[in-house]
C-alpha positions as CSV (number, residue, x, y, z in Angstrom):
1,X,4.2,-33.2,-18.1
2,X,2.6,-32.7,-14.9
3,X,-1.0,-31.9,-14.3
4,X,-0.3,-28.9,-12.8
5,X,1.9,-27.5,-15.6
6,X,-1.1,-28.4,-17.9
7,X,-3.7,-26.6,-15.6
8,X,-1.2,-23.5,-16.1
9,X,-0.9,-23.7,-19.7
10,X,-4.7,-23.7,-19.8
11,X,-5.0,-20.9,-17.5
12,X,-2.4,-19.0,-19.7
13,X,-4.4,-19.5,-22.9
14,X,-7.6,-18.4,-21.3
15,X,-6.1,-15.2,-19.6
16,X,-4.6,-14.6,-23.2
17,X,-7.9,-14.8,-25.0
18,X,-9.7,-12.3,-22.3
19,X,-6.5,-10.0,-23.0
20,X,-7.0,-9.9,-26.6
21,X,-10.9,-9.0,-26.0
22,X,-9.6,-6.0,-23.8
23,X,-7.3,-5.1,-26.5
24,X,-9.9,-4.9,-29.2
25,X,-12.0,-3.0,-26.8
26,X,-9.4,-0.4,-26.0
27,X,-9.0,0.0,-29.9
28,X,-12.6,0.3,-30.7
29,X,-14.1,2.5,-27.8
30,X,-11.7,4.1,-24.9
31,X,-14.8,5.0,-22.7
32,X,-14.7,1.6,-21.0
33,X,-11.4,2.5,-19.7
34,X,-12.9,5.3,-17.6
35,X,-16.0,3.5,-17.0
36,X,-14.3,0.2,-15.3
37,X,-11.0,0.7,-14.8
38,X,-9.7,4.3,-14.3
39,X,-12.9,5.6,-12.6
40,X,-10.9,7.8,-10.0
41,X,-9.7,10.4,-12.7
42,X,-11.4,9.8,-15.9
43,X,-10.7,12.9,-17.7
44,X,-7.0,11.5,-17.9
45,X,-8.2,8.6,-20.2
46,X,-8.2,9.6,-24.1
47,X,-7.8,7.7,-27.4
48,X,-4.2,7.7,-27.2
49,X,-3.9,6.3,-23.6
50,X,-6.7,3.5,-24.6
51,X,-4.7,2.7,-27.7
52,X,-1.2,2.4,-25.7
53,X,-3.0,0.3,-23.0
54,X,-4.2,-1.8,-26.0
55,X,-0.9,-2.5,-27.4
56,X,0.5,-3.1,-23.8
57,X,-2.2,-5.5,-23.3
58,X,-1.8,-7.2,-26.9
59,X,1.9,-7.8,-26.0
60,X,0.9,-9.3,-22.8
61,X,-1.4,-11.7,-24.1
62,X,0.9,-12.6,-27.2
63,X,3.8,-13.6,-24.8
64,X,1.5,-15.3,-22.2
65,X,0.1,-17.6,-25.3
66,X,3.4,-18.5,-26.4
67,X,4.4,-19.4,-22.9
68,X,1.3,-21.8,-22.8
69,X,2.8,-23.2,-26.0
70,X,6.2,-23.8,-25.2
71,X,6.1,-23.7,-21.0
72,X,9.6,-25.3,-21.1
73,X,11.5,-22.2,-22.4
74,X,12.7,-20.8,-19.1
75,X,13.5,-17.4,-20.5
76,X,9.7,-17.1,-21.9
77,X,8.6,-18.4,-18.7
78,X,10.2,-15.7,-16.7
79,X,9.2,-12.9,-19.1
80,X,5.9,-14.2,-18.7
81,X,6.0,-14.2,-15.0
82,X,7.2,-10.5,-15.7
83,X,4.0,-9.6,-17.3
84,X,1.9,-10.5,-14.6
85,X,4.1,-8.8,-12.0
86,X,3.9,-5.7,-13.9
87,X,0.3,-5.7,-14.5
88,X,0.2,-6.3,-10.7
89,X,2.2,-3.4,-9.9
90,X,0.2,-1.0,-12.5
91,X,-3.2,-1.8,-11.0
92,X,-1.9,-1.7,-7.5
93,X,0.1,1.8,-8.1
94,X,-3.2,3.2,-9.9
95,X,-5.3,2.4,-7.0
96,X,-3.2,3.3,-4.0
97,X,-0.7,5.7,-5.3
98,X,-2.0,7.8,-8.3
99,X,-5.6,7.1,-7.5
100,X,-7.0,7.2,-11.2
101,X,-8.6,3.8,-10.2
102,X,-11.0,2.7,-7.4
103,X,-11.2,-0.6,-6.0
104,X,-14.2,-1.6,-8.2
105,X,-15.0,-4.9,-9.8
106,X,-13.3,-3.8,-13.1
107,X,-10.0,-3.2,-11.1
108,X,-10.2,-6.1,-8.5
109,X,-10.6,-8.7,-11.4
110,X,-7.2,-7.9,-13.1
111,X,-5.8,-7.6,-9.7
112,X,-7.0,-10.8,-8.6
113,X,-5.9,-12.5,-12.2
114,X,-2.4,-11.2,-11.9
115,X,-2.0,-12.3,-8.3
116,X,-3.4,-15.7,-8.8
117,X,-1.0,-15.9,-12.1
118,X,2.3,-15.1,-10.2
119,X,1.3,-17.3,-7.5
120,X,0.6,-20.1,-10.2
121,X,3.9,-19.5,-12.1
122,X,5.9,-19.2,-9.1
123,X,4.8,-22.6,-8.1
124,X,5.2,-23.8,-11.4
125,X,8.8,-23.2,-11.5
126,X,9.1,-26.1,-8.8
127,X,7.4,-28.4,-11.1
128,X,9.6,-27.3,-14.2
129,X,12.5,-27.9,-12.1
130,X,11.4,-31.4,-10.9
131,X,10.6,-32.4,-14.7
132,X,14.1,-30.8,-15.8
133,X,16.0,-32.9,-13.1
134,X,13.8,-35.8,-13.7
135,X,14.7,-35.7,-17.5
136,X,18.4,-35.0,-16.7
137,X,18.6,-38.3,-14.5
138,X,17.1,-40.4,-17.4
139,X,19.5,-39.3,-20.1
140,X,22.2,-40.8,-17.7
């Protein structure tokens, strides 16, 4: 396996662990959501919204962790890539369209993680293809 894919796998595990921590925060105390993320309209944040955010974050975390374990699973890889696209779209729309979030550190951090992850995973597709072709040639 290429060094890049090993780094990508490690990145996915780290992001997954951080997301699990965010999930716990969402269930424990929803105030962090309006203190750190949705600072534009904090009155829209409530316990139900926090738990929904927590479940969404947990699902993304599990998918990303499984992708790190089985990075050669093409379907899982694409689903994982989509979790980052969706996170990026979510936070961008909350900042620029719905104005429920301001461009603070609490929002810029997940935007950067999602952006770097999309870039890394798109680049990783090239490495996966090279490995697939290489394995196919060895079999012949």
